[in-house]
N, CA and C atoms as a LAMMPS dump frame, in Angstrom:
ITEM: TIMESTEP
0
ITEM: NUMBER OF ATOMS
249
ITEM: BOX BOUNDS ff ff ff
-5.0000000000000000e+02 5.0000000000000000e+02
-5.0000000000000000e+02 5.0000000000000000e+02
-5.0000000000000000e+02 5.0000000000000000e+02
ITEM: ATOMS id mol type element x y z
1 1 1 N 271.493 319.022 460.239
2 1 2 C 271.815 319.068 458.766
3 1 3 C 270.472 318.675 457.975
4 2 1 N 270.236 319.504 456.99
5 2 2 C 269.01 319.156 456.17
6 2 3 C 269.273 318.092 455.165
7 3 1 N 268.295 317.312 454.841
8 3 2 C 268.472 316.291 453.709
9 3 3 C 268.835 316.822 452.465
10 4 1 N 269.697 316.144 451.662
11 4 2 C 270.002 316.572 450.354
12 4 3 C 268.815 316.505 449.386
13 5 1 N 268.626 317.625 448.681
14 5 2 C 267.435 317.645 447.735
15 5 3 C 267.768 317.635 446.285
16 6 1 N 269.075 317.849 446.017
17 6 2 C 269.454 317.961 444.584
18 6 3 C 270.666 317.028 444.375
19 7 1 N 270.506 316.266 443.224
20 7 2 C 271.56 315.302 442.848
21 7 3 C 271.861 315.582 441.302
22 8 1 N 273.008 316.269 441.128
23 8 2 C 273.338 316.534 439.723
24 8 3 C 273.945 315.275 439.084
25 9 1 N 273.617 315.101 437.796
26 9 2 C 274.106 314.023 436.974
27 9 3 C 275.231 314.434 436.041
28 10 1 N 275.089 315.578 435.488
29 10 2 C 276.109 316.113 434.576
30 10 3 C 276.239 317.647 434.812
31 11 1 N 277.465 318.151 434.571
32 11 2 C 277.605 319.563 434.775
33 11 3 C 278.655 320.113 433.89
34 12 1 N 278.543 321.398 433.74
35 12 2 C 279.645 322.137 432.975
36 12 3 C 280.059 323.338 433.931
37 13 1 N 281.318 323.622 434.162
38 13 2 C 281.716 324.728 434.823
39 13 3 C 282.157 325.883 433.874
40 14 1 N 281.592 326.993 434.095
41 14 2 C 281.813 328.153 433.122
42 14 3 C 282.563 329.255 433.983
43 15 1 N 283.778 329.653 433.638
44 15 2 C 284.524 330.613 434.472
45 15 3 C 283.724 331.923 434.454
46 16 1 N 283.659 332.564 435.704
47 16 2 C 283.019 333.905 435.817
48 16 3 C 284.103 334.926 435.564
49 17 1 N 283.711 335.98 434.934
50 17 2 C 284.539 337.151 434.539
51 17 3 C 284.586 338.066 435.821
52 18 1 N 285.561 338.963 435.655
53 18 2 C 285.741 340.094 436.554
54 18 3 C 284.348 340.871 436.574
55 19 1 N 283.887 341.327 437.723
56 19 2 C 284.557 341.515 439.021
57 19 3 C 284.609 340.421 439.984
58 20 1 N 284.174 339.175 439.509
59 20 2 C 284.258 338.036 440.41
60 20 3 C 285.782 337.738 440.656
61 21 1 N 285.996 337.177 441.836
62 21 2 C 287.398 336.869 442.16
63 21 3 C 287.807 335.566 441.23
64 22 1 N 289.044 335.327 441.166
65 22 2 C 289.585 334.249 440.477
66 22 3 C 288.97 332.964 441.157
67 23 1 N 289.033 331.863 440.424
68 23 2 C 288.473 330.595 440.927
69 23 3 C 286.897 330.722 441.185
70 24 1 N 286.282 331.51 440.444
71 24 2 C 284.759 331.625 440.512
72 24 3 C 284.245 331.083 439.264
73 25 1 N 283.197 330.186 439.46
74 25 2 C 282.563 329.574 438.254
75 25 3 C 281.051 329.471 438.444
76 26 1 N 280.499 329.501 437.317
77 26 2 C 278.915 329.149 437.241
78 26 3 C 278.946 327.633 436.982
79 27 1 N 278.204 326.921 437.9
80 27 2 C 278.046 325.563 437.703
81 27 3 C 276.604 325.333 437.012
82 28 1 N 276.696 324.828 435.73
83 28 2 C 275.415 324.708 434.992
84 28 3 C 275.177 323.083 435.11
85 29 1 N 274.087 322.577 435.633
86 29 2 C 274.002 321.146 435.79
87 29 3 C 272.554 320.683 435.619
88 30 1 N 272.555 319.438 435.204
89 30 2 C 271.249 318.693 434.989
90 30 3 C 271.211 317.6 436.223
91 31 1 N 270.016 317.537 436.695
92 31 2 C 269.942 316.459 437.848
93 31 3 C 268.574 316.437 438.263
94 32 1 N 268.414 315.688 439.483
95 32 2 C 267.173 315.4 440.018
96 32 3 C 267.031 316.318 441.255
97 33 1 N 265.893 317.02 441.391
98 33 2 C 265.608 317.766 442.643
99 33 3 C 264.28 317.38 443.156
100 34 1 N 264.303 317.245 444.544
101 34 2 C 263.071 316.819 445.185
102 34 3 C 262.158 318.056 445.389
103 35 1 N 260.974 317.929 445.003
104 35 2 C 259.78 318.937 445.218
105 35 3 C 258.748 318.183 446.039
106 36 1 N 258.608 318.5 447.234
107 36 2 C 257.649 317.766 448.042
108 36 3 C 258.023 316.331 448.216
109 37 1 N 257.319 315.426 447.672
110 37 2 C 257.565 314.033 447.872
111 37 3 C 258.26 313.273 446.757
112 38 1 N 258.516 313.929 445.607
113 38 2 C 258.985 313.336 444.419
114 38 3 C 260.131 314.076 443.866
115 39 1 N 260.908 313.293 442.927
116 39 2 C 262.078 314.034 442.356
117 39 3 C 261.636 314.327 440.912
118 40 1 N 262.198 315.526 440.363
119 40 2 C 261.969 315.979 439.055
120 40 3 C 263.32 316.325 438.39
121 41 1 N 263.418 316.087 437.053
122 41 2 C 264.477 316.569 436.28
123 41 3 C 264.472 318.101 436.245
124 42 1 N 265.744 318.728 436.537
125 42 2 C 265.874 320.099 436.489
126 42 3 C 267.239 320.531 435.917
127 43 1 N 267.366 321.793 435.426
128 43 2 C 268.52 322.419 435.051
129 43 3 C 268.759 323.432 436.125
130 44 1 N 269.976 323.446 436.654
131 44 2 C 270.236 324.366 437.848
132 44 3 C 271.646 325.144 437.508
133 45 1 N 271.569 326.408 437.863
134 45 2 C 272.784 327.169 437.894
135 45 3 C 273.071 327.688 439.203
136 46 1 N 274.385 327.407 439.681
137 46 2 C 274.917 327.72 440.91
138 46 3 C 276.259 328.464 440.904
139 47 1 N 276.633 329.166 441.862
140 47 2 C 277.85 329.762 441.851
141 47 3 C 278.838 328.956 442.713
142 48 1 N 280.026 328.835 442.104
143 48 2 C 281.087 328.125 442.812
144 48 3 C 282.282 329.101 443.089
145 49 1 N 282.634 329.206 444.346
146 49 2 C 283.749 330.052 444.847
147 49 3 C 284.825 329.197 445.415
148 50 1 N 286.009 329.115 444.829
149 50 2 C 287.065 328.406 445.383
150 50 3 C 286.691 326.947 445.66
151 51 1 N 286.047 326.337 444.756
152 51 2 C 285.65 324.909 444.884
153 51 3 C 284.539 324.595 445.855
154 52 1 N 283.797 325.7 446.26
155 52 2 C 282.639 325.445 447.125
156 52 3 C 281.352 326.17 446.492
157 53 1 N 280.191 325.581 446.612
158 53 2 C 278.963 326.092 446.295
159 53 3 C 278.747 327.235 447.191
160 54 1 N 278.548 328.428 446.598
161 54 2 C 278.112 329.652 447.312
162 54 3 C 279.343 330.149 448.134
163 55 1 N 279.213 331.348 448.583
164 55 2 C 280.163 332.043 449.414
165 55 3 C 279.4 332.833 450.436
166 56 1 N 279.224 332.369 451.649
167 56 2 C 278.329 333.08 452.597
168 56 3 C 276.907 333.022 452.102
169 57 1 N 276.523 331.849 451.551
170 57 2 C 275.142 331.751 451.078
171 57 3 C 274.795 332.328 449.746
172 58 1 N 275.818 332.854 449.029
173 58 2 C 275.611 333.413 447.723
174 58 3 C 275.63 332.343 446.631
175 59 1 N 274.527 331.747 446.326
176 59 2 C 274.475 330.68 445.41
177 59 3 C 273.714 331.142 444.178
178 60 1 N 272.943 332.174 444.228
179 60 2 C 272.162 332.667 443.05
180 60 3 C 273.039 333.436 442.173
181 61 1 N 273.11 332.998 440.811
182 61 2 C 274.075 333.638 439.894
183 61 3 C 273.657 335.07 439.615
184 62 1 N 274.632 335.864 439.333
185 62 2 C 274.455 337.291 438.981
186 62 3 C 275.489 337.462 437.753
187 63 1 N 274.966 337.963 436.664
188 63 2 C 275.746 338.125 435.481
189 63 3 C 276.088 339.537 435.213
190 64 1 N 277.364 339.951 435.375
191 64 2 C 277.771 341.284 435.001
192 64 3 C 277.489 341.569 433.632
193 65 1 N 276.717 342.703 433.423
194 65 2 C 276.291 343.137 432.067
195 65 3 C 277.394 343.424 431.048
196 66 1 N 278.611 343.723 431.566
197 66 2 C 279.729 344.189 430.714
198 66 3 C 280.43 342.947 430.249
199 67 1 N 279.963 341.678 430.502
200 67 2 C 280.639 340.443 430.082
201 67 3 C 279.812 339.634 429.194
202 68 1 N 280.391 338.48 428.742
203 68 2 C 279.582 337.517 428.008
204 68 3 C 279.246 336.382 428.901
205 69 1 N 279.312 336.541 430.155
206 69 2 C 279.005 335.456 431.12
207 69 3 C 277.655 334.846 430.802
208 70 1 N 276.583 335.524 430.768
209 70 2 C 275.294 335.107 430.527
210 70 3 C 275.156 334.188 429.274
211 71 1 N 275.715 334.735 428.304
212 71 2 C 275.754 334.041 426.941
213 71 3 C 276.44 332.673 427.098
214 72 1 N 277.564 332.704 427.764
215 72 2 C 278.327 331.41 427.938
216 72 3 C 277.59 330.383 428.783
217 73 1 N 276.888 330.911 429.852
218 73 2 C 276.184 330.007 430.675
219 73 3 C 274.989 329.36 429.9
220 74 1 N 274.378 330.246 429.128
221 74 2 C 273.159 329.745 428.345
222 74 3 C 273.555 328.714 427.228
223 75 1 N 274.812 328.969 426.608
224 75 2 C 275.362 327.934 425.768
225 75 3 C 275.715 326.603 426.423
226 76 1 N 276.118 326.717 427.666
227 76 2 C 276.362 325.507 428.341
228 76 3 C 275.077 324.779 428.74
229 77 1 N 274.153 325.556 429.141
230 77 2 C 272.834 324.957 429.39
231 77 3 C 272.174 324.272 428.183
232 78 1 N 272.25 324.946 426.99
233 78 2 C 271.783 324.303 425.845
234 78 3 C 272.54 323.185 425.495
235 79 1 N 273.81 323.051 425.64
236 79 2 C 274.609 321.829 425.388
237 79 3 C 274.212 320.696 426.243
238 80 1 N 273.913 320.94 427.508
239 80 2 C 273.465 319.888 428.379
240 80 3 C 272.085 319.412 428.029
241 81 1 N 271.127 320.271 427.688
242 81 2 C 269.805 319.933 427.309
243 81 3 C 269.806 319.066 426.036
244 82 1 N 270.69 319.288 425.163
245 82 2 C 270.672 318.607 423.876
246 82 3 C 271.235 317.228 423.982
247 83 1 N 271.936 316.834 425.049
248 83 2 C 272.496 315.539 425.216
249 83 3 C 271.457 314.543 425.585
């Protein structure tokens, strides 16, 4: 098992639109991520499928162009960054 490299402090779950299955979310979070030997503040976007990060390794978000998903995720990111 590899060591944990990301520690989220705050997050917002944004529901993902179709064609994603139900219970799919974009997790927009602020936290600390290790790069080499030190930790840095980062904003991270991950995919949540049925309460688990990723599905078969799919953690990189993809935003269907026919939805407002990207706009909603950016609004969540801006909200976290303003806090």
